[in-house]
N, C-alpha and C positions, 0 to 999 in steps of 0.2 A: 309887663304891669313897667307904668311910668316912672321914673326916677326924679328927684328933685334937680334943677339944674344949679341950687347952689346950697348946700347942705352944711351949717353951721358947726363949728367943734365945739364941744362942752368938755368939760372938765369934773372930772369924778375923783371920788375919794375909794380908793381900793379899797380890800378887808386886808391889804397887807400894810396900810399903812403910807404908801406911797402916793405921792397925787401925781395923776398920768392926763395927760389930754390925748384925747382922740377926736376920731369922726364918726359921728353917727350914720350909719346909713339910714337913708328915707325908707326903707320899707320897714323899720322898728317900729315911726314914726310915734315916738315918745313924746310926751309933752313937757314931763319932766324929770328929773335925774333917777329918779325912781321906777322899778316895774311894782306892778299890782298884781294881786292874786286873792282871785274871787272865790278858790273852792273851798266849797263845805257851809251850806246854808248860806253864799251870799255875806259871807264873812270878808274883808278886806283887811289884809295882810299887806305891810310895803318893805319892800326888798332895795336894798340899794348899790351904787357900784354895780352897774353894767359895762363889763369894759368894751368897747366895739373895735376896730378898725377897718376902714375901707380903704382901698385903692382908688388913684387921682383920676383913675380911665371914667367911671362913672360921672364923677362931678363935672369934669370937663366936656361930656356930651353937649353937642348942640340941640337947642330949641329944648335943655331940658327932659332929654329922652334919651336911655340907655340902647344902643346898639348892639343885640344880642349876638352874641357869640355863636350861637346856633348856626348863625349865615356863613359863618366860614370854613363849618363843615357840612353843609347842605342840608340843615335844619335836621339833622337826623333826631330821632329819639332817644336820649341819651341809656333808656333802658338796654334799644338794643345795640347801642355801641358798648354796653357796659359785658353784654353778653357775647359780642362778636369775641371779644378780647380775654375773656373769661374768666373774667371779673363779676360775674354774676353767678350765684350761689343758690339762692332764694328769695323769693317776695311772699310777704304775707296774706298780697293781693296782686291778681295778676291787671287787675284794674288800674294801678300804678302805671304802668303803661301808656294808658288813654288818660290819664292826668296828667303824665312829662309830657306829653305830646304837643302844647300849643304856649310855651314857654312865654312867647311876645304878650298873650292874654293873661293867660293867670301864673307865672311860674311857679313850679312848687317852693318850698323850705325846707331844706334839709340839714341833717347836724350828725357828726361822730363826735362819739367821748374819747377821752384819754385819758386817764388816770393817771396823775405822776406821782407813780413809785418809782421814778429813776428820775436823775436829772435831764436826761435826753431820751427822747423815740429809736427806736431801733428800726430798721430796716422793713421790719414785719410789718410799724405802723406803717412805714408810708403807702401801703396800699389803701389806708382810711383817708390819706389826704388827696391821692392819686383819685378817687371814686368824686369824693367832693371835687376837686376840681374839674373832672368831667363833666357834675352837676354846671359847675361854673361855666364851664366853654359853654354849654348845651341854653346857657341863659337861666337858669335858676337862681334862688339865692341859698345861701349856706351857711351854717354855724361848727365852728369847730369849740367845742363846751371840754374843758376842763377841770377833771372831778378833783375838785380839791376838799371835798366831803365824801365823796364817794371812796376813794383814794382812804381815807382814814377807817373803811370798814375790810376794803382787800375784795377783790372780784373771785370768786369760789372757781368760775367758770376754766375748765383746763388744768384747773391746779391741786395737785394730790396730797397738798397741806394748807396750813390756815399762812396768809402772807403773813411777816413780822408786822407789828405797831411800827409806823413810826410817826418819829417827834415832829410834833411842828415846826419848828425851825426848818427841818429837810423838807415837809411837806410843800412850806411857803419856797422854797429852793426850787424845787424842784417843778413847782404851780408855776415860776416866772421862767426858768428854763425853758418848759415843753411851750408856751406860750409864745416867746421869743422864735421856738424855730419854726411853729407852724408858722408867725405871722411871718414870715423872712419867705419860706418855700411859696404859700397861696402868695405873697406881694410879688413873689416874681415869676409867675405863672399868667398871664395876662390876663387876669381874671375881671370879673365888673366888681362886684361888691361882697366882704365877707366879714362877717362877726368871729370872733375870740370871748367867750365867757366862761366864769367860775359855777360850779353849780353850789359851792360853799356861799356864796352868797346872796343865796334863797335858803339855805340849810340852815345859818347858822343860829337865825329866831325861831325854827320851827319847830315847838313843843312837840314832847313825845306822845303827851295826850291829844294834842291835836292831830299831829300823823295818825295815831288809832283810831281816832275818830271819823277821821274826813278822808283816810286811804286806805286805814288798814280792814275796815268792817267790807271794804267791796273786794278785798281779796280773797279767792278760796284758796285755803290749805291743799285743798287735793289738788288743785291743778299746781302751784309752787311746788306740791314734793315728787309731781310729775315731770318736772322740768330734768334733762338731763345731765347737767350740771350738779343739780342735787342729788339725784338717785346715785351716781356714783360714788359720790363723797358718803352716802350714808352707807352704802355698802361695801364701805372702806373699813380698816381697821381703825383708821381717825375717827373715824367719825365727821359733825359738822358742826360746829357753834353756832347759836341763834345768829348771833350776828351776822356771820355769813350767807344763815338763813334767810333774813331779811334784805339783804342786799338786791335781787332782782328788782324788791318794792321801790328801793331809792333811787333806782337808774328807769324804773318805770315812770315813777313820778316826776322825774329829770324829764321825760318828755312831753307826761302831761301839763308841766307849767311852763313847757315853750311851745304849748301844742297849743294851750289857753290864753297864756302872755303875747307869744310873739308870732303865732299861726303858722309854726314848723312845724309839718306835717309830715314827715319824711324822717326815719330815723337810720343812719347807715353802720353794718357792723360786721367784722369779722363773722366767719360760721358759729364760731365758737359764742357767737352772741346772740344767739338764736332767742333762748330761754329769756333774756334780760330785755330784748326787745320788744314779744309778745307777749311778758308781764306790764309793759308801757301802751303798746294797741289796745289790750284790754282794758286797763286801766280807764283811757279815753272814753271806751265804749259804754264800761259802764257807769265813771262818774257822770258826764259829759252828754252822752246818749246823743252822738252827732244824728245826723239823715244817712239815709244809704248811701257810701261812695263819698262823706265829705268826714271819714275819721282817718286815723293815723296809719300809716302804712309803714313796714317794716321792709329792708333790704338788706341780703349777707352777701357778701363776697367771699372766697374761698381764702384760707391759708395762704401765705407765700411757701410753697412746698418743693424741694428739688424731686427729680425725678426718681431716685433712691426713696421716697417718702420722708426725707428729715427738713425741718426748717431751714428753708435758705432766710436768713437774718442775723443767725449767730457763726461764728469760727470758732477756731482752736484758740483765740485769743478772747473769745468774749465775744460781746454782743456787737454788729455791724451799725453802730451809733452815724445819727443825722446831723449831731451835732459837730461844729468843726472844732470846736474845746476839748472834747472827747476825742473824736478821730480825723485825723487834717481829710483835705479832699482828696490828697494822694493816693492814703491808705484806702478811704472809700472806694475810689478809681478802681485800686487794685483789686479789691474783693471782687467790682462787677466782671473787671476784664478775666478775672479767674474760674468766671462760670463754665462748666464743661459745655461742649455741642451738643448735647442731648437736652439742654435744657435753655439754652440761647435763643430759642423763635419765641419758646413762650413767655420769657419773662421779656422779651421785646414787643408783646402783645401785650401784657400785663403793666412794665412798668414806664413805658416810654406813651409818648403822643405820636408815635410816628404812622404815616399812611399804613393801612393796612396792605396796599399794594406794593409797598416798597418793602414791607416785612415780608411775604410775599416773595417777591424776586431775591431777597439775601437767602431765602428758604432753598430757592431754586439756585443760585451761585455756591453754597456749598455742596451741594451734592455734584458738580461740575467740576472736571479734570483742573480748571486753571485758579478753582479759588483760593485764593490768598488766606491762610491759615489765621484764626484770631481778629479778622475783620468783622462782623458780627459783634464779638465779645468788643472791639475796640468803640463800634457805634452804641451798643447797650450801654457802656462805661461810661461814655460821653454825654449820653444823653441824661441816664439819671442824676450821674451830677450837675449836668448842668440846672435840673429840677430843681437838687435839694442843695447846692453851694454855689449857683448862678454861673454867669459868663467868668467872673474873677477863676472861681474854683475851678472849674474846668482849665482855665489854662495854667494853673498852677500845677494841676494833676501831671497834665500834657507834659509840660516842661518838664517836671521833676520825672516822670518816668521818661521818657526818650533817653536826658542826661545821664539818668541812673544805672540804664541797661546797660549790664555789661557788653563790651565792645564798641559803646558808641563810641563816636568822635567828639561828642560836645564837649570841650573844654569845660571840667569842675571847676567850681568856686567853693568855699565856706561855708558861704551864704547859702549857697543851694545844697549843700550837703547838712545844712545844721537843719532846714527847714523839712528835711525828714527824719532828724535825728530822737523824735518822743516815738516813731514808729518801727526803729531799728536799734538794735542792741549796740552800746556803746560799751567801753572801757578808757582808764588815762593811762598812758606809761608816760615816763620819763624822756626826754629828749635823747639822752644821754644810753637807753634804754634799746632806743629803737634805729637811728642809725647803724646803718652797717650790720643789722639783725637780718636772716635771711628770712624771707616771706613765708617761707616752711614754717621756721620757726614762731614767726609770730600769728600767723594764720592757728597755733594752737594756743599760744598766751594769750592772746586777744578771747580766747574761745568761740572762735569760727568753725573751729571741726575738733574733734577728740581729740588725735593722733596726729605723729607723723606721716605717716604709714597713709594716713586715709588723704593729708592733705598732697602726697609724693602722687598717690593714685587720682586723684581730683587732676593733679595738674597735668596728667598723662592723657588724660582724657579730656582736654582744652577747657575745664570747667573752672580754674583757680584766677581770680581777675585782683588786679592790683589801681586801684583809680579808674576802673571801668578797662584797662587795657591786662589782654592776657596774659598769664605768666607763662613763660614754657618752659623755663631751664630753673633746674633748681637751683643752681647756683648764685640766681638773682637775690641782692640784698638790699634792703632799704636806704636808699639815699636822700642826702638834704634835698634836692629838687623833686622830690617825690611827695615830700609834705604838702600838701594844699594847703597855701597864702601863708606858710608854715606852724597848721594850727591844726590839721584834720590828715589822717588816712581813712581811705575806705577799701576796704575787705568784702570779694563776693566769692561764696561758694556756689555758682550755677547763678540763675536767675533770680533767684528770692532772697537764698538766704545770705544777710550781709553783716558786716559789723560796723561801726566806726570806732578807730582809737582816736583819742583826742592827745595832744603830746601837750604834756606839762613842763 
């Protein structure tokens, strides 16, 4: 599909009363600043504040045409790529393979929804962004839909209890945070064009009677009850509220709206979203009655699971957030670097854009005698951190990782240590309390270790460090020159456990 050589910026007023300027992609073909919905008897409803973002790659291409990203990967079908990399769980129709095969003449338009139930997405949500990016790279058009409306209801899929209700202020904050994260990541992924939208823009004026008349009458209760997410909840002791029961219709209508107004014909989501996705394809079929092969398609990808069956995306400290304000690039990098050998090849396939031949070579090397441990993990951490946090984030993470590695020769400075302060336990002690105190005593008083005997035992094993230098003598005491820039001390127990001692 040809794109316009010059796209005029348009200023729109968002539903959160912030005036924002975005570049509207040519494929939306919006003649005015509002979208129109003709659901139900030809009635026209106005919806304002379509919020769009587009990279400069498309607008700067010569002769007004977009060079397909598929050329860089041999014009392979995106469905085949996803399947090869373990990113394909189910398709509503195998016809999506043929529909996706010619992006130059008729690219599909695909969307993924993200409900703003927190201020940031986490690592588990990254699969949705990755699949969108693969569609991008193969020359297709993509939409990231923020669920400003659906988050007010709460998706029951995979939940044993109803989600707590979020106040309007929290929803607005979460929506802006997630939109910012998605935009930042997709902007850095060499994509052609993408759009970020908020479903609250069309739900906020939709009256319940209109919804029941134009949407509800086409929904079959038997089909809705048969959804896996609904069956499990109905069989549980807690049951299910009517509010949650209707969630699948809200998400289904989103697909209908995007299909009818913007030509979006594919919805993607995790495997737990199958029921919600098919609710949308069913509404499109029943209400719009498209020709054979011209309806909506659904695609699901597997959840991000470790080899032990648990979700990868949460740690002992909580979720592995994608926003640098909630988890530093250094800490994010460390989570990826800590992936066990049993999972690292799988995650290289799913979470990176590395050529499969490169990944296969790494897998072979892992079984050879000369393989350097953690080489695959280092590559995984660098690639995923680069995708999420950009080149600057990778540099920051690698620099901090190398400098803060126990035994590293890199000279520490207080700014470097402060860079990881939010990710590492810390305490404050007076200068007079610290100087001339034994490292053994300090490791206990700082909270690094529970007892002096544990500190002595670790020291004998070679695992106690002061400012990355191994402490091998129990007589070692803190001297003035040990205090980094007169401000801090860094104590380490092994490679992972650290504590910062601030000198007051």
